[in-house]
Backbone as JSON, one array per atom type, in Angstrom:
{
  "sequence": "MARVSIVMPTLNEASCLRRTLRHLSLLDPPAAEVLIIDGGSTDETLAIARHTHQAFPQTEMRILLTEQCGRSLQMNRGAEAATGDILCFLHADTLVPDDLVTVVTDTLTDSTVSCGGFISLMAGTQTTRWGVSLHNYLKTYYAPLIFRPHLFLKGMRLLFGDQVMFCRREDFWACGGFDAAMPIMEEADLCLKLTQRGRIRQVNRVVQSCDRRVAKWGTLKATAIYLYIGLLWGIGVSPAYLKQFYEDVR",
  "N": [[14.0, 20.57, -1.48], [10.93, 18.74, -1.97], [8.69, 17.73, 0.57], [8.33, 14.47, 1.75], [5.67, 12.2, 2.52], [5.41, 9.11, 3.96], [2.97, 6.78, 3.56], [1.58, 4.16, 5.21], [-0.64, 1.36, 5.28], [-1.82, -1.01, 7.67], [-2.29, -4.33, 8.71], [-2.11, -6.9, 10.76], [0.7, -7.42, 10.24], [2.98, -8.46, 11.35], [4.92, -10.26, 10.65], [6.53, -9.15, 8.68], [6.95, -6.42, 9.06], [8.89, -5.3, 10.81], [11.27, -5.5, 9.1], [10.64, -3.97, 7.03], [10.3, -1.44, 7.99], [12.86, -1.16, 9.12], [14.37, -0.67, 6.64], [13.14, 1.6, 5.9], [14.26, 3.27, 7.85], [16.71, 3.88, 6.88], [16.7, 5.43, 4.79], [17.98, 8.06, 2.63], [18.08, 11.04, 1.33], [16.25, 11.39, 4.44], [12.67, 10.48, 4.65], [10.02, 12.91, 5.29], [8.13, 12.2, 7.05], [6.6, 9.17, 8.46], [3.69, 7.33, 8.19], [1.85, 5.1, 9.98], [-0.97, 3.37, 9.43], [-3.2, 1.58, 11.12], [-5.6, -1.02, 10.89], [-6.71, -2.48, 12.89], [-5.02, -4.54, 13.96], [-4.29, -7.77, 15.38], [-2.11, -9.15, 16.01], [1.38, -8.62, 16.73], [1.85, -6.43, 15.43], [1.53, -3.57, 16.09], [3.0, -3.14, 18.39], [5.48, -3.81, 17.34], [5.79, -1.59, 15.68], [5.67, 0.54, 17.25], [8.04, 0.05, 19.0], [10.01, 0.27, 17.1], [10.08, 2.9, 16.46], [12.08, 4.37, 17.67], [14.15, 4.23, 15.89], [13.99, 6.2, 14.01], [15.31, 8.9, 13.93], [15.52, 11.39, 12.47], [13.11, 11.5, 11.24], [9.82, 11.97, 11.5], [7.41, 9.86, 13.13], [4.31, 8.46, 12.96], [1.63, 6.67, 14.55], [-1.56, 5.73, 13.56], [-4.84, 4.81, 14.34], [-7.73, 3.05, 12.89], [-11.12, 2.65, 13.04], [-12.3, 0.95, 11.25], [-11.25, -1.52, 8.88], [-9.47, -1.79, 5.68], [-7.8, -1.05, 2.94], [-8.1, 1.21, 1.14], [-9.58, 3.09, 2.79], [-7.85, 3.19, 4.94], [-5.58, 4.24, 3.83], [-6.45, 6.74, 2.96], [-7.06, 7.87, 5.26], [-4.49, 8.17, 6.21], [-3.46, 10.07, 4.26], [-5.09, 12.22, 4.88], [-3.87, 13.0, 7.3], [-1.32, 13.62, 6.78], [1.44, 15.71, 6.23], [3.18, 16.36, 4.36], [4.46, 17.35, 0.85], [4.24, 15.53, -1.04], [2.77, 12.32, -1.43], [3.39, 9.11, -0.64], [2.63, 5.87, -1.0], [2.96, 2.98, 0.77], [3.22, -0.56, 0.86], [3.2, -2.91, 3.79], [4.73, -5.03, 3.35], [6.71, -4.55, 1.62], [10.0, -3.64, 0.34], [12.02, -0.9, 0.0], [14.3, 1.15, -1.95], [17.21, 2.99, -0.77], [17.45, 5.48, -1.68], [14.78, 6.33, -2.11], [13.37, 8.61, -1.47], [14.67, 10.72, -3.16], [14.23, 9.83, -5.73], [11.44, 9.8, -5.96], [10.9, 12.54, -5.59], [12.46, 13.75, -7.7], [11.19, 12.46, -9.98], [8.71, 13.72, -9.87], [9.23, 16.33, -10.31], [8.8, 16.97, -12.89], [6.28, 18.45, -14.3], [4.34, 17.45, -15.98], [3.94, 15.17, -15.03], [1.79, 13.1, -12.93], [1.74, 11.08, -11.17], [3.59, 8.26, -10.0], [5.37, 5.11, -10.01], [7.14, 2.14, -9.06], [9.21, -0.53, -10.45], [8.22, -3.72, -9.42], [9.75, -6.29, -7.87], [8.96, -9.51, -7.14], [9.58, -11.57, -4.45], [10.77, -14.18, -2.21], [11.87, -15.82, 0.86], [13.21, -18.05, -0.27], [13.15, -18.1, -3.12], [13.14, -16.09, -6.07], [10.4, -14.52, -7.9], [10.47, -14.53, -10.85], [8.85, -14.84, -13.36], [6.28, -14.11, -12.56], [6.7, -11.46, -11.78], [7.73, -10.33, -13.95], [5.39, -10.42, -15.46], [3.79, -8.8, -14.11], [5.28, -6.44, -14.48], [4.76, -5.79, -17.13], [2.06, -5.75, -17.61], [1.53, -3.25, -16.36], [1.68, -1.75, -18.65], [0.22, -3.09, -20.84], [-2.33, -3.47, -20.07], [-3.8, -0.82, -19.58], [-3.37, -0.21, -22.48], [-5.02, -2.17, -23.63], [-7.47, -1.9, -22.47], [-8.19, 0.82, -22.02], [-7.45, 2.55, -24.33], [-7.64, 5.2, -25.28], [-6.85, 6.54, -22.99], [-4.33, 5.55, -22.49], [-2.86, 6.63, -24.55], [-2.82, 9.21, -23.64], [-1.02, 8.92, -21.47], [-1.52, 7.25, -19.56], [-0.73, 4.73, -17.17], [-0.97, 1.57, -15.59], [-0.69, 1.19, -12.34], [-0.09, -0.66, -9.14], [-0.41, -1.53, -5.72], [1.88, -2.81, -4.74], [3.84, -1.59, -6.15], [4.52, 0.79, -5.05], [3.17, 3.46, -5.03], [3.26, 6.87, -5.81], [2.32, 10.37, -5.45], [1.55, 13.84, -5.91], [0.19, 15.62, -3.14], [-1.74, 17.58, -3.44], [-2.82, 16.78, -5.99], [-3.76, 14.32, -5.38], [-6.0, 14.78, -3.66], [-7.38, 16.46, -5.33], [-8.63, 14.63, -7.22], [-10.12, 13.13, -5.49], [-8.85, 11.16, -4.04], [-8.43, 7.73, -2.78], [-10.98, 5.51, -3.66], [-13.12, 4.74, -1.1], [-14.98, 2.94, -0.93], [-14.16, 0.76, -2.42], [-12.91, -2.49, -2.18], [-10.8, -3.82, -3.62], [-8.54, -3.14, -6.36], [-8.36, -0.43, -6.05], [-6.1, 1.05, -6.39], [-5.68, 1.02, -9.14], [-8.06, 2.39, -9.94], [-7.45, 4.9, -8.84], [-5.38, 5.63, -10.5], [-6.73, 5.82, -12.91], [-8.18, 8.16, -12.37], [-6.0, 9.95, -11.87], [-4.8, 10.28, -14.28], [-6.15, 12.22, -15.52], [-4.9, 14.46, -14.74], [-2.45, 14.39, -15.3], [0.73, 12.5, -16.69], [1.06, 8.93, -15.97], [3.8, 7.35, -14.41], [6.0, 4.68, -14.69], [8.89, 4.21, -13.03], [12.2, 3.32, -13.73], [13.21, 1.7, -11.65], [13.7, -0.64, -8.9], [11.52, -2.13, -6.42], [11.25, -4.43, -3.77], [8.86, -6.84, -3.3], [6.84, -8.96, -1.08], [6.48, -12.37, -1.67], [4.29, -13.83, -0.57], [1.58, -14.36, -1.31], [1.73, -15.53, -3.88], [3.35, -17.76, -3.05], [1.34, -19.24, -1.45], [-0.72, -19.66, -3.32], [0.53, -20.77, -5.49], [2.43, -20.47, -8.61], [1.16, -20.66, -11.21], [-1.62, -20.65, -10.39], [-1.57, -18.12, -9.36], [-0.97, -16.32, -11.24], [-3.13, -16.8, -13.17], [-5.32, -15.87, -11.43], [-4.67, -13.38, -11.29], [-4.75, -12.38, -14.04], [-7.46, -12.93, -14.63], [-8.89, -11.34, -12.83], [-7.86, -8.86, -13.7], [-8.93, -8.81, -16.28], [-11.74, -8.89, -15.89], [-11.99, -6.58, -14.47], [-11.18, -4.78, -16.52], [-13.34, -4.93, -18.22], [-15.36, -3.58, -16.74], [-16.44, -4.89, -14.61], [-17.67, -5.08, -11.25], [-15.47, -4.15, -8.43], [-16.21, -5.12, -5.96], [-17.36, -7.58, -6.43], [-15.04, -8.74, -7.5], [-13.42, -9.11, -5.3], [-13.98, -11.53, -4.18], [-12.14, -13.24, -5.38], [-9.76, -12.68, -4.32], [-8.21, -13.42, -1.9], [-7.34, -12.33, 1.34], [-3.92, -12.65, 2.45], [-1.73, -13.58, 4.9]],
  "CA": [[13.44, 19.51, -1.88], [9.64, 18.72, -1.48], [8.65, 16.98, 1.69], [7.64, 13.18, 1.2], [5.08, 11.47, 3.44], [5.05, 7.75, 3.56], [1.7, 6.24, 4.28], [1.57, 2.63, 5.22], [-1.66, 0.74, 5.92], [-1.28, -2.41, 8.12], [-3.31, -5.26, 9.37], [-1.54, -8.2, 11.08], [1.89, -7.32, 9.43], [4.15, -8.53, 12.32], [5.87, -11.06, 10.08], [7.35, -8.37, 7.81], [6.91, -4.92, 9.37], [10.19, -4.89, 11.29], [12.11, -5.33, 8.02], [10.25, -2.83, 6.26], [10.77, -0.2, 8.69], [14.46, -1.06, 9.1], [14.69, -0.26, 5.31], [12.77, 3.14, 5.86], [15.21, 4.17, 8.6], [18.03, 3.99, 6.21], [16.53, 6.44, 3.63], [18.86, 9.01, 2.5], [17.67, 11.77, 2.53], [15.0, 10.76, 5.15], [11.26, 11.01, 4.54], [9.52, 13.97, 6.29], [7.18, 11.6, 7.97], [6.22, 7.81, 8.14], [2.49, 7.32, 8.94], [1.31, 3.85, 9.98], [-2.46, 3.36, 9.89], [-3.65, 0.31, 11.39], [-6.96, -1.37, 10.71], [-7.11, -3.38, 14.02], [-4.16, -5.62, 14.12], [-4.41, -8.61, 16.59], [-0.75, -9.62, 16.34], [2.38, -7.78, 17.28], [2.17, -5.21, 14.47], [1.6, -2.12, 16.82], [4.25, -3.35, 19.3], [6.77, -3.59, 16.52], [5.72, -0.23, 15.06], [6.14, 1.51, 18.52], [9.28, -0.22, 19.18], [10.78, 0.74, 15.87], [9.95, 4.41, 16.58], [13.41, 5.08, 18.0], [15.17, 4.16, 14.83], [13.85, 7.3, 12.98], [15.71, 10.24, 14.62], [15.27, 12.42, 11.52], [11.78, 11.44, 10.62], [8.55, 12.0, 12.35], [6.73, 8.61, 12.75], [3.11, 8.53, 13.73], [0.79, 5.46, 14.32], [-2.93, 6.08, 13.61], [-5.66, 3.62, 14.41], [-8.96, 3.23, 12.32], [-12.14, 1.8, 13.61], [-12.6, -0.02, 10.14], [-10.04, -1.89, 8.11], [-9.6, -1.56, 4.52], [-6.54, -0.29, 2.45], [-8.42, 2.48, 0.62], [-9.96, 3.82, 3.72], [-6.77, 3.49, 5.78], [-4.6, 5.22, 3.08], [-7.07, 8.07, 2.94], [-6.84, 8.47, 6.49], [-3.07, 8.69, 6.32], [-3.25, 11.01, 3.6], [-5.6, 13.29, 5.55], [-2.93, 13.37, 8.45], [0.0, 13.86, 6.22], [1.91, 17.19, 6.0], [4.25, 16.4, 3.18], [3.92, 17.81, -0.35], [4.17, 14.27, -1.88], [2.27, 11.02, -0.63], [3.97, 7.91, -1.04], [1.75, 4.76, -0.51], [3.8, 1.77, 0.86], [2.76, -1.78, 1.7], [4.08, -3.22, 4.73], [5.59, -6.27, 2.89], [7.6, -4.08, 0.39], [11.25, -3.08, 0.68], [12.27, 0.19, -0.84], [15.86, 1.69, -2.08], [17.56, 3.93, 0.23], [17.21, 6.88, -2.14], [13.5, 6.53, -2.58], [12.88, 10.15, -1.52], [15.27, 11.37, -4.32], [13.77, 9.2, -6.99], [10.2, 10.27, -5.87], [10.76, 14.0, -5.83], [13.06, 13.97, -8.87], [10.15, 12.24, -10.83], [7.48, 14.67, -9.81], [9.69, 17.63, -10.67], [8.16, 17.12, -14.05], [4.84, 19.1, -14.01], [3.43, 16.78, -16.79], [3.68, 13.7, -14.48], [0.94, 13.24, -11.84], [1.82, 9.98, -10.31], [4.68, 7.25, -10.43], [5.44, 3.83, -9.18], [8.37, 1.45, -9.34], [9.08, -1.84, -10.8], [7.91, -4.6, -8.2], [10.12, -7.49, -7.97], [8.41, -10.32, -6.05], [10.63, -12.46, -3.82], [10.48, -14.71, -0.79], [13.13, -16.27, 1.44], [13.75, -19.14, -1.07], [13.13, -17.91, -4.53], [12.56, -14.65, -6.83], [9.43, -14.91, -8.82], [10.85, -13.73, -12.08], [7.84, -14.88, -14.19], [5.24, -13.22, -12.01], [7.39, -10.09, -11.77], [7.71, -9.89, -15.37], [4.09, -10.28, -15.91], [3.23, -7.57, -13.53], [5.65, -5.23, -15.14], [4.12, -5.78, -18.75], [0.7, -5.4, -17.13], [1.52, -1.91, -16.21], [1.53, -1.12, -20.1], [-0.72, -3.69, -21.66], [-3.72, -3.28, -19.44], [-4.42, 0.34, -20.2], [-3.41, -0.2, -23.8], [-6.02, -2.94, -24.19], [-8.87, -1.58, -21.98], [-8.39, 2.31, -22.02], [-6.36, 2.93, -25.31], [-7.56, 6.54, -25.25], [-6.11, 7.0, -21.91], [-3.04, 5.11, -22.71], [-2.24, 7.6, -25.33], [-2.55, 10.36, -22.82], [0.04, 8.72, -20.59], [-1.9, 6.36, -18.44], [0.03, 3.3, -16.88], [-1.68, 0.99, -14.51], [0.07, 0.8, -11.19], [-0.6, -1.24, -8.21], [0.03, -1.09, -4.43], [3.29, -3.28, -4.43], [4.74, -0.89, -6.84], [4.8, 2.01, -4.17], [2.73, 4.5, -5.81], [3.35, 8.26, -5.18], [1.79, 11.56, -6.25], [1.55, 15.23, -5.14], [-0.89, 15.66, -2.2], [-2.76, 18.26, -4.13], [-3.45, 15.97, -7.05], [-4.55, 13.15, -4.9], [-7.26, 15.26, -3.13], [-8.22, 17.08, -6.43], [-9.25, 13.69, -7.73], [-11.07, 12.45, -4.54], [-8.32, 10.09, -3.19], [-8.89, 6.53, -3.01], [-12.59, 5.38, -3.41], [-13.08, 3.93, 0.18], [-15.99, 1.7, -1.2], [-13.57, -0.29, -3.26], [-12.24, -3.4, -1.59], [-9.74, -4.12, -4.42], [-8.31, -2.27, -7.46], [-8.23, 1.02, -5.57], [-4.85, 1.85, -7.1], [-6.14, 1.2, -10.71], [-9.04, 3.4, -10.02], [-6.69, 6.21, -8.72], [-4.54, 5.84, -11.78], [-7.69, 6.45, -13.94], [-8.51, 9.5, -12.13], [-4.9, 11.11, -11.97], [-4.46, 10.46, -15.65], [-6.7, 13.59, -15.98], [-4.04, 15.53, -14.2], [-0.97, 14.21, -15.92], [1.05, 11.23, -17.07], [1.56, 8.09, -14.93], [5.22, 7.11, -15.06], [6.64, 3.65, -14.08], [10.34, 4.62, -12.92], [13.09, 2.18, -13.97], [13.96, 1.36, -10.37], [13.03, -1.82, -8.36], [11.23, -2.46, -5.12], [11.1, -5.93, -3.62], [7.52, -7.26, -2.56], [6.71, -10.33, -0.49], [5.82, -13.27, -2.5], [3.43, -14.82, 0.25], [0.36, -14.86, -1.99], [2.06, -16.52, -4.79], [3.66, -19.03, -2.31], [0.29, -19.88, -1.03], [-1.53, -20.2, -4.4], [1.23, -21.24, -6.58], [2.54, -19.57, -9.77], [0.12, -20.74, -12.29], [-2.87, -20.14, -10.06], [-1.62, -16.69, -8.91], [-1.05, -15.64, -12.65], [-4.45, -16.94, -13.59], [-6.28, -15.15, -10.74], [-4.23, -11.73, -11.61], [-5.26, -12.14, -15.41], [-8.85, -12.94, -14.66], [-9.23, -10.04, -12.19], [-7.6, -7.73, -14.48], [-9.89, -8.87, -17.48], [-13.1, -8.6, -15.58], [-12.02, -5.06, -14.19], [-11.25, -3.97, -17.69], [-14.7, -4.72, -18.82], [-16.33, -3.04, -15.96], [-17.07, -5.68, -13.39], [-17.53, -4.38, -9.95], [-14.59, -4.5, -7.57], [-16.94, -5.77, -4.82], [-17.54, -8.93, -6.93], [-13.85, -9.37, -7.79], [-12.8, -9.25, -4.14], [-14.01, -12.8, -3.64], [-11.17, -13.98, -5.9], [-8.57, -12.22, -4.04], [-8.28, -13.49, -0.51], [-6.19, -11.81, 2.17], [-2.95, -13.73, 2.89], [-0.79, -13.01, 5.83]],
  "C": [[11.99, 19.37, -1.23], [9.68, 17.59, -0.37], [7.87, 15.73, 1.25], [7.11, 12.56, 2.39], [4.85, 10.14, 3.11], [3.86, 7.35, 4.42], [1.61, 4.66, 4.04], [0.36, 2.16, 5.93], [-1.33, -0.58, 6.4], [-2.47, -3.0, 8.77], [-2.57, -6.78, 9.55], [-0.32, -8.38, 10.22], [3.07, -7.78, 10.25], [5.34, -9.21, 11.59], [6.89, -10.31, 9.17], [7.59, -6.91, 8.22], [8.27, -4.53, 9.8], [11.27, -4.71, 10.18], [11.93, -4.29, 7.23], [10.59, -1.53, 6.8], [12.23, -0.05, 8.93], [14.98, -0.28, 7.81], [14.39, 1.41, 5.32], [13.71, 3.83, 6.74], [16.39, 4.53, 7.93], [17.94, 4.91, 5.12], [17.46, 7.63, 3.8], [18.8, 9.95, 1.17], [16.42, 11.08, 3.17], [13.78, 11.38, 4.6], [10.89, 12.08, 5.48], [8.89, 13.35, 7.37], [6.87, 10.13, 7.52], [4.78, 7.72, 8.97], [2.12, 6.0, 8.75], [-0.11, 3.92, 10.39], [-2.93, 1.89, 9.92], [-5.07, 0.06, 11.31], [-7.57, -2.29, 11.73], [-6.4, -4.68, 14.12], [-4.28, -6.57, 15.42], [-3.09, -9.34, 16.91], [-0.1, -8.63, 16.89], [2.75, -6.53, 16.36], [2.32, -3.87, 15.27], [2.77, -2.21, 17.7], [5.62, -3.11, 18.57], [6.91, -2.17, 16.04], [6.3, 0.85, 16.28], [7.57, 1.26, 18.92], [10.31, 0.37, 18.26], [10.93, 2.11, 15.89], [11.32, 5.08, 16.68], [14.41, 5.04, 16.86], [14.87, 5.29, 13.79], [14.08, 8.62, 13.66], [15.4, 11.38, 13.67], [14.0, 12.53, 10.91], [10.68, 11.21, 11.58], [7.78, 10.63, 12.13], [5.39, 8.58, 13.69], [2.33, 7.22, 13.47], [-0.7, 5.95, 14.66], [-3.8, 4.75, 13.68], [-7.04, 3.97, 13.8], [-9.84, 2.23, 13.01], [-12.42, 0.59, 12.61], [-11.38, -0.27, 9.36], [-10.5, -1.79, 6.61], [-8.5, -0.67, 3.99], [-7.03, 1.07, 1.97], [-8.82, 3.51, 1.86], [-8.77, 4.24, 4.63], [-5.67, 4.49, 5.09], [-5.27, 6.73, 3.01], [-7.01, 8.68, 4.21], [-5.38, 9.06, 6.72], [-2.74, 9.98, 5.6], [-3.91, 12.27, 4.18], [-4.69, 13.85, 6.7], [-1.69, 13.77, 7.92], [0.1, 15.24, 6.01], [2.76, 17.31, 4.74], [3.56, 16.95, 1.85], [3.63, 16.55, -1.24], [3.66, 13.06, -1.08], [2.87, 9.81, -1.32], [3.34, 6.65, -0.35], [2.73, 3.41, -0.44], [3.1, 0.51, 1.55], [3.63, -2.31, 2.64], [4.97, -4.39, 4.52], [6.49, -5.88, 1.84], [8.91, -3.39, 0.96], [11.54, -2.02, -0.34], [13.85, 0.62, -0.78], [16.02, 2.88, -1.18], [17.61, 5.41, -0.23], [15.86, 6.97, -2.8], [13.05, 8.0, -2.6], [13.47, 10.8, -2.58], [14.65, 10.99, -5.6], [12.25, 9.84, -6.99], [10.22, 11.7, -6.3], [11.39, 14.28, -7.26], [11.77, 13.52, -10.1], [9.07, 13.12, -11.06], [7.9, 16.1, -10.0], [9.12, 17.9, -12.08], [6.7, 17.35, -13.88], [3.94, 18.14, -14.72], [3.15, 15.38, -16.1], [2.95, 13.8, -13.22], [1.23, 12.19, -10.72], [3.08, 9.08, -10.99], [4.51, 6.11, -9.55], [6.7, 3.2, -9.64], [8.04, 0.05, -9.86], [9.02, -2.88, -9.48], [8.74, -5.88, -8.71], [9.7, -8.33, -6.81], [9.27, -11.42, -5.7], [10.25, -13.02, -2.53], [11.87, -15.17, -0.14], [13.91, -17.27, 0.59], [13.85, -18.77, -2.45], [12.74, -16.46, -4.81], [11.63, -15.07, -7.64], [9.48, -14.14, -10.05], [9.58, -13.71, -13.07], [6.73, -13.9, -13.89], [5.58, -11.65, -12.01], [7.33, -9.47, -13.1], [6.33, -9.49, -16.0], [3.48, -9.0, -15.44], [3.86, -6.19, -14.03], [5.01, -4.93, -16.4], [2.77, -5.24, -18.37], [0.41, -3.99, -16.96], [1.04, -1.1, -17.53], [0.3, -1.74, -20.86], [-2.19, -3.54, -21.19], [-4.38, -1.98, -19.89], [-4.53, 0.29, -21.74], [-4.66, -0.94, -24.33], [-7.52, -2.32, -23.69], [-9.19, -0.13, -21.95], [-7.37, 2.82, -22.95], [-6.39, 4.53, -25.43], [-6.79, 7.09, -24.17], [-4.63, 6.77, -21.89], [-2.16, 6.15, -23.45], [-2.0, 8.9, -24.63], [-1.67, 10.15, -21.62], [-0.35, 7.84, -19.43], [-1.21, 5.06, -18.34], [-0.66, 2.97, -15.64], [-0.68, 0.45, -13.31], [-0.73, 0.27, -10.09], [0.04, -1.09, -6.85], [1.38, -1.62, -4.15], [4.24, -2.52, -5.33], [5.1, 0.51, -6.32], [4.47, 3.1, -4.99], [2.83, 5.84, -5.05], [2.91, 9.27, -6.03], [1.8, 12.82, -5.21], [0.15, 15.06, -4.2], [-2.02, 16.39, -2.79], [-3.62, 17.63, -5.28], [-4.22, 14.94, -6.46], [-5.98, 13.55, -4.38], [-8.0, 15.97, -4.31], [-9.14, 15.9, -6.99], [-10.11, 12.79, -6.78], [-10.25, 11.42, -3.74], [-8.69, 8.71, -3.57], [-10.36, 6.3, -2.81], [-12.54, 4.32, -2.19], [-14.16, 2.78, 0.12], [-15.42, 0.58, -1.86], [-12.71, -1.27, -2.46], [-11.04, -3.92, -2.35], [-9.74, -3.14, -5.73], [-8.36, -0.8, -7.21], [-7.27, 1.75, -6.41], [-5.15, 2.07, -8.56], [-7.05, 2.36, -10.87], [-8.39, 4.81, -9.81], [-6.01, 6.54, -9.85], [-5.55, 6.42, -12.8], [-7.92, 7.89, -13.73], [-7.25, 10.58, -12.36], [-4.38, 11.14, -13.3], [-5.07, 11.86, -16.21], [-5.75, 14.78, -15.57], [-2.6, 15.48, -14.64], [-0.63, 12.92, -16.22], [1.26, 10.45, -15.85], [2.88, 7.33, -15.39], [5.57, 5.79, -14.18], [8.16, 3.87, -14.18], [11.14, 3.35, -13.05], [13.99, 1.89, -12.67], [13.12, 0.09, -9.69], [12.77, -1.62, -6.87], [10.83, -3.82, -4.99], [9.81, -6.03, -2.84], [7.64, -8.71, -2.13], [5.95, -11.21, -1.45], [4.71, -14.1, -1.71], [2.22, -15.13, -0.42], [0.6, -15.82, -3.1], [2.59, -17.86, -4.2], [2.52, -19.76, -1.84], [-0.44, -20.55, -2.27], [-0.81, -20.94, -5.44], [1.18, -20.4, -7.69], [1.54, -19.58, -10.69], [-1.31, -20.27, -11.79], [-2.86, -18.62, -9.86], [-1.72, -15.93, -10.28], [-2.42, -15.72, -13.05], [-5.42, -16.02, -12.84], [-5.87, -13.68, -11.27], [-4.88, -11.34, -13.03], [-6.85, -12.1, -15.41], [-9.48, -11.79, -13.93], [-8.99, -8.96, -13.13], [-8.56, -7.68, -15.7], [-11.26, -8.31, -17.04], [-13.08, -7.11, -15.1], [-12.04, -4.29, -15.46], [-12.35, -3.84, -18.33], [-15.74, -4.18, -18.12], [-16.86, -3.7, -14.87], [-16.76, -5.11, -12.12], [-16.46, -5.01, -9.09], [-15.03, -5.4, -6.42], [-17.04, -7.26, -5.09], [-16.06, -9.56, -7.11], [-13.15, -9.7, -6.46], [-12.88, -10.82, -3.67], [-12.87, -13.8, -4.29], [-9.63, -13.71, -5.23], [-8.5, -12.2, -2.56], [-7.02, -12.84, 0.11], [-5.17, -12.98, 2.63], [-1.92, -12.89, 3.68], [0.34, -14.03, 6.25]]
}
């Protein structure tokens, strides 16, 4: 079985990191390694990561520090340090199934597939965001169909970070990895590039993502922002401009 490296960028994720790492410690089979790349947390994120290290007896866990924060930059740093055949990019507020490694490796045994991701179910302590989750699921298909129809026919699907994207390490670097200059939509940009190397697949399995952004904004505002950003990105507006509509929420 191919070796899977899980790459997780963090920045002040103390509220959810312990739970996410607990799920990773239950993976069967285990990942080859878990790399946490921190962008300068000022809360208990690093302390939690170091304390949880003992829960991974069969998995190498490394904590890397970057002088600059930014998901693209941090994930590229993790990819550079990774030794696995497959890179799996995981947000610190997302919970994965215990057979993650099997699903990832089985998906990429198909040489025509260059990248995959899961169905993201957004939920919090009080509710499950069914409507937002359904829209995000459909967006994987309708966004490339509307804005990049020629690539949709080649197998492009638009995946985002909370869908736990994964790809072969050689394909990731062959297309240049994440664009470190992009403050938002870096996953969509990677999908565009990876489509040149094979189909993008959304597997029929669920991961659970934290609803903290929707909880702060409200369902209607969050959906409107997601649609607005997607529309502007689709017609070529700079991600640097789009970032102003997508505030960080912790």
